[in-house]
C-alpha positions in Angstrom: 56.6 -9.4 -44.7 54.7 -6.5 -43.3 51.9 -7.2 -45.8 51.7 -10.9 -44.7 51.5 -9.8 -41.0 48.8 -7.3 -41.8 46.8 -9.9 -43.8 47.2 -12.4 -40.9 45.9 -9.8 -38.4 43.0 -8.9 -40.6 42.1 -12.6 -41.0 42.3 -13.2 -37.3 40.1 -10.2 -36.5 37.6 -11.4 -39.0 37.5 -14.9 -37.5 37.0 -13.5 -34.0 34.3 -11.1 -35.1 32.6 -14.0 -36.9 32.6 -16.1 -33.7 30.6 -13.3 -31.9 28.1 -13.0 -34.8 27.3 -16.7 -34.4 24.5 -18.1 -32.3 23.7 -21.4 -30.6 20.2 -22.7 -31.2 18.0 -25.8 -30.8 15.6 -27.2 -33.4 12.8 -29.7 -32.6 9.1 -30.1 -33.4 6.9 -27.9 -31.1 4.6 -30.8 -30.3 5.3 -34.4 -29.4 3.4 -37.6 -28.4 3.7 -39.7 -25.3 5.7 -42.8 -25.9 7.1 -41.6 -29.3 10.8 -40.5 -29.6 11.3 -36.8 -30.1 14.4 -35.7 -32.2 16.4 -32.7 -31.1 19.2 -30.9 -33.0 21.6 -28.3 -31.8 23.3 -25.9 -34.2 26.0 -23.2 -34.1 26.5 -20.7 -36.8 24.6 -18.0 -38.7 20.8 -18.8 -38.6 19.6 -16.0 -40.8 22.0 -16.8 -43.6 21.4 -20.5 -43.2 25.1 -21.2 -42.5 25.5 -23.6 -39.6 29.1 -24.4 -38.8 30.6 -27.9 -39.1 30.1 -29.7 -35.8 33.8 -30.7 -35.9 34.9 -27.0 -36.0 33.0 -25.6 -33.0 35.4 -23.3 -31.2 36.8 -23.4 -27.6 34.8 -25.8 -25.4 31.5 -25.3 -27.2 31.3 -29.0 -27.9 31.0 -29.6 -24.2 27.6 -28.0 -23.9 24.9 -29.8 -21.8 21.5 -30.3 -23.4 19.0 -30.3 -20.5 15.5 -31.7 -20.6 13.0 -30.4 -18.0 9.9 -32.6 -17.8 6.4 -31.2 -17.0 6.8 -32.5 -13.4 10.0 -30.5 -13.0 12.5 -33.4 -13.2 15.6 -32.6 -15.2 18.1 -34.8 -17.0 21.0 -34.2 -19.4 20.4 -35.7 -22.8 23.1 -37.7 -24.6 24.2 -35.9 -27.8 26.2 -37.2 -30.7 27.8 -35.1 -33.6 26.5 -35.1 -37.1 27.9 -33.1 -40.0 26.3 -29.7 -39.2 24.8 -30.2 -35.8 24.6 -32.3 -32.6 21.6 -34.6 -32.2 19.7 -36.2 -29.3 16.3 -37.7 -28.6 14.0 -38.3 -25.8 10.7 -40.1 -25.4 8.0 -38.2 -23.5 6.5 -40.4 -20.7 3.9 -37.8 -19.5 1.6 -35.1 -20.9 2.5 -31.5 -20.5 5.3 -29.1 -21.7 8.9 -30.2 -21.9 11.6 -27.5 -21.9 14.9 -28.1 -23.7 17.8 -25.8 -22.7 21.5 -25.0 -22.9 23.4 -22.7 -20.6 27.0 -22.6 -21.7 30.0 -20.5 -20.6 32.8 -20.4 -23.2 36.1 -21.3 -21.6 38.3 -18.9 -23.7 38.3 -15.1 -23.5 37.8 -13.2 -26.8 38.4 -9.5 -27.3 38.6 -9.1 -23.5 35.1 -10.6 -23.1 33.6 -13.7 -21.5 30.8 -15.3 -23.6 27.6 -16.9 -22.2 25.4 -18.8 -24.7 21.7 -19.7 -23.8 19.4 -21.6 -26.1 15.8 -22.7 -25.4 12.9 -24.6 -27.1 9.6 -26.1 -25.9 7.7 -29.3 -26.7 4.0 -29.6 -25.9 2.7 -33.2 -25.3 -1.1 -33.2 -25.1 -1.2 -29.6 -24.0 0.0 -26.2 -25.0 0.5 -24.9 -21.4 3.9 -23.4 -21.3 6.7 -24.6 -18.9 7.8 -21.5 -17.0 10.8 -23.3 -15.4 14.2 -21.9 -16.6 17.7 -22.8 -15.5 19.0 -20.7 -12.6 22.3 -20.1 -14.5 20.6 -18.4 -17.4 21.0 -14.6 -17.0 19.2 -13.8 -20.2 16.0 -15.6 -21.3 13.3 -15.2 -23.9 10.1 -16.5 -22.3 7.0 -17.2 -24.5 3.5 -16.8 -23.1 2.5 -19.5 -25.6 4.6 -21.4 -28.1 2.3 -23.6 -30.0 0.9 -21.0 -32.4 -1.1 -21.0 -35.6 -0.4 -18.6 -38.5 -1.8 -15.2 -37.7 -2.1 -15.9 -34.0 -0.4 -13.4 -31.6 1.5 -14.3 -28.5 3.2 -11.9 -26.0 6.8 -12.9 -25.1 9.0 -11.6 -22.4 12.7 -11.0 -22.0 14.2 -11.5 -18.6 17.7 -10.3 -17.6 19.1 -11.0 -14.1 15.6 -12.0 -12.9 14.0 -8.7 -14.0 12.0 -7.7 -17.1 14.3 -6.2 -19.6 12.8 -3.0 -21.0 14.0 -1.7 -24.3 15.8 -4.9 -25.3 16.3 -5.3 -29.0 15.7 -8.7 -30.6 15.9 -10.3 -34.0 13.0 -12.5 -35.2 13.7 -14.8 -38.2 10.9 -16.7 -39.9 10.9 -19.5 -42.4 11.9 -17.1 -45.2 15.2 -16.5 -43.3 14.6 -12.8 -43.2 15.3 -11.1 -39.9 12.9 -8.6 -38.5 13.7 -6.3 -35.5 11.7 -6.3 -32.4 12.0 -4.4 -29.1 10.5 -5.0 -25.6 8.3 -2.5 -24.0 8.6 -1.0 -20.5 7.5 -4.4 -19.0 10.1 -6.3 -21.0 7.4 -7.7 -23.4 7.1 -7.9 -27.1 4.4 -9.4 -29.5 5.0 -12.2 -31.9 2.6 -13.0 -34.8 3.8 -15.7 -37.2 2.9 -15.0 -40.9 3.6 -18.5 -42.2 4.1 -22.1 -41.1 7.7 -23.2 -40.3 10.5 -22.6 -37.9 11.0 -19.3 -36.1 14.2 -18.1 -34.4 14.4 -15.3 -31.8 17.7 -13.9 -30.7 18.8 -11.2 -28.1 22.1 -9.9 -27.0 23.3 -7.8 -24.1 26.7 -6.8 -22.7 27.6 -6.6 -19.0 30.7 -4.4 -18.4 31.5 -5.9 -15.0 35.1 -7.2 -15.1 36.2 -10.5 -13.7 38.5 -13.5 -14.1 37.9 -16.8 -15.9 40.3 -19.7 -15.9 43.1 -17.5 -14.7 42.5 -14.8 -17.4 41.0 -11.4 -16.9 38.0 -10.1 -18.8 36.4 -6.7 -19.0 32.9 -7.6 -19.9 30.5 -10.5 -20.5 28.5 -11.0 -23.6 25.1 -12.7 -23.1 23.5 -14.3 -26.2 20.2 -16.1 -26.1 18.0 -17.8 -28.7 14.5 -19.2 -28.6 13.2 -21.4 -31.4 9.7 -22.7 -32.1 7.8 -24.3 -34.9 4.5 -22.9 -36.2 2.4 -25.8 -37.6 
């Protein structure tokens, strides 16, 4: 009996730790055309090991995320999403030229390991221009902000990490390229880091930080908040 209980506890601990190792991310083409539908997919799972979770098994209230589209003129709207096997999908049709930002800011309803979890995910779509959209949702405490997102192979762009409206110096990140091999990066004293794609394909950037300020969520106490952000882009 003791062995069964121990195995159950080990299994539960593994499942909880696995949840925190997961990320929420957006995939879409980095460029679009006015008047043509743009497909957007939202995944949850392990990007680097190419293991997205089944959309039917997303934990807590994660399925209730809102996928927000910010148009070049600053207007926002929530896109309608529908589940597929390994992701949620949506689409929009650009009606103006400029940069469209797609974002998710989601607070997990349940407390895990005495922590509240905040997921943030971002992607950009350039329509007729590569000028970046600098508008970010007010509720996003941690963001990865590209200076330029439509890149060619070998071209360098300087990105910035912002935490609580301030440049985040010394923040560690993981950058994963089309080969699915993660490479470490770290911001400088101004919260900036350089990104130079070595091949065409999708690129995934992830950062994490912990805020040890306690609080209460849905009637339950938490001791800390985990902020997890991803930014994805396609190098063409």
